[in-house]
C-alpha positions as CSV (number, residue, x, y, z in Angstrom):
1,M,-5.3,3.4,-14.9
2,S,-5.2,6.2,-12.1
3,A,-7.7,7.0,-9.7
4,P,-8.9,10.3,-9.1
5,D,-7.6,11.5,-5.7
6,L,-10.2,11.3,-2.6
7,T,-11.7,14.5,-1.3
8,P,-12.2,15.3,2.1
9,P,-16.1,15.2,2.0
10,E,-15.2,11.8,0.3
11,V,-13.5,10.7,3.4
12,A,-15.8,11.8,5.8
13,R,-18.7,9.9,3.5
14,W,-16.5,6.7,3.7
15,A,-15.6,7.2,7.6
16,A,-19.3,7.7,8.5
17,R,-20.3,4.7,6.4
18,S,-17.7,2.6,8.0
19,G,-18.9,3.9,11.5
20,L,-15.8,5.6,12.2
21,A,-16.1,9.0,14.1
22,L,-13.7,11.0,12.5
23,A,-13.6,14.8,13.1
24,K,-13.6,17.4,10.5
25,D,-10.5,18.6,11.6
26,R,-8.8,15.4,10.1
27,H,-10.2,15.0,7.0
28,A,-7.7,16.4,4.6
29,G,-5.2,14.6,6.5
30,V,-7.1,11.5,6.2
31,A,-7.7,12.4,2.1
32,A,-4.0,13.0,1.9
33,T,-2.9,10.2,3.6
34,A,-4.9,8.0,1.7
35,D,-4.0,9.4,-2.0
36,H,-0.2,8.5,-0.7
37,I,-0.8,5.1,0.2
38,H,-2.8,4.7,-3.4
39,A,0.5,6.0,-4.8
40,V,2.9,3.6,-3.3
41,V,0.6,0.6,-4.0
42,S,0.3,1.2,-7.7
43,L,3.9,1.8,-7.5
44,L,3.9,-1.5,-6.3
45,R,2.1,-3.1,-8.4
46,E,3.7,-1.7,-12.0
47,L,6.8,-4.1,-10.2
48,D,8.4,-7.0,-12.8
49,F,9.4,-9.7,-10.7
50,G,10.0,-11.8,-14.0
51,E,10.9,-15.3,-12.3
52,T,11.2,-14.5,-8.9
53,P,10.1,-17.4,-7.5
54,P,7.2,-16.8,-3.9
55,A,8.4,-16.1,-0.8
56,S,6.5,-19.2,0.1
57,V,9.6,-21.3,-2.0
58,Y,12.4,-20.0,-0.1
59,R,13.9,-21.9,2.8
60,A,16.1,-20.5,5.5
61,G,19.1,-22.3,6.3
62,G,19.1,-23.8,2.8
63,E,22.1,-21.8,1.6
64,R,25.8,-23.0,1.0
65,H,28.5,-20.4,2.5
66,D,31.7,-21.6,0.8
67,G,33.6,-18.1,1.4
68,A,33.8,-17.9,-2.7
69,V,33.2,-14.5,-4.2
């Protein structure tokens, strides 16, 4: 499922709603940046990590370094 691109008028509306003063000449740039971030996050959500344990399971220093390749 893909979301439609964020338009400069929508950026202005969301900025105003959030209480942010955003100059009119920055609306297009902010919209483009938000669309890029959305595209990257969408790709990351599609990754399949399979049986990869969560980072909270990892314990630094627990590896055995025996020199075998």
